[in-house]
N, C-alpha and C positions, 0 to 999 in steps of 0.2 A: 567470097572474096575477102571480106571484112575478117571473117574468121581466121583466115591465113595471115592476114596483116597482125591480128593480136597475138598469134602464136609466135610470130617472127619477134614481134616487141618482147613478148615474155622470155623467150629464149636469150635474146640480146640483154634483157635486164638481168637476168641470171648469171649470166657470163661476167657483166659489168660489177655485179654484186660480189661474186666470187673473187674477181681481180681485186677489188677495194679491200675486201677481207684478208686476202692474202698479202698484199702490200702492208696493211696494218700489222698483221701477225708478224711477219718478217721484220719490220721495223722495231717492234717490241723486243724480238729476240736480240737483234743487232744492238739494242739499246742495254738490254739486260746483260749480254755478253761483255760490252766495254764498261759497264758499271762495275761488274763483278772483277774484271781486270784491275779497274782502278782502286777498288776497295777490297783489302785482303782480309778485313775483318767480316766481310759478308758471310752469312750461314749459307753453306752449300746446299743444304736439303731444301730451304726455301727456294732458292735460285732455281733448283731442279724442277720444283713443283711449278713455278711459274714458266719455265721454258716448256715443260710438258704440256701445260694448258695452251701455250702458244702453238706448239706443234699440233696440238688436236685442233686448233683453230685453222692451221694451214691445211690439214686433211679435210676439215669440212668446206673448205674454200674449194679446194680441188673437186669435191664432190659436187658442189653447187655449179661449178663452171662445166663439169662433165654434163650434168643434167641440162643446162642451158643449151650446150652442143647438141644434145640428143633432142630437144624440143625444135631446135632450128632444123636438123636434119629430117625430123619427122613432118614438119611444116613445109619444109621443101619438096619432100617426097609427095606429100598431099597435094601440094599446088601443080607438081608435075602430071600427077594422075588426074587432076581436074582439067588440065589443058588439054592432055591427051584425049580425054572423054569428050571434051567440047570440040576438038578439031575433028 
């Protein structure tokens, strides 16, 4: 039973970390977009590199959240099998 609790905890932690990373990257993109709008002298190439990096962070956050969901699903399935076996 303890292993299952650890798996649930790991899955939830991965989802939470993914959400936090996604929030951070989205805020950085929004701030970059508004800063670019305010400053006409900004270099577009530098802005695109920074936005691309943040988009990569968003993709990484999505994958981390999906991984956490898979861990939760596997832990739930294992716990269900354990309960069925015990009954």
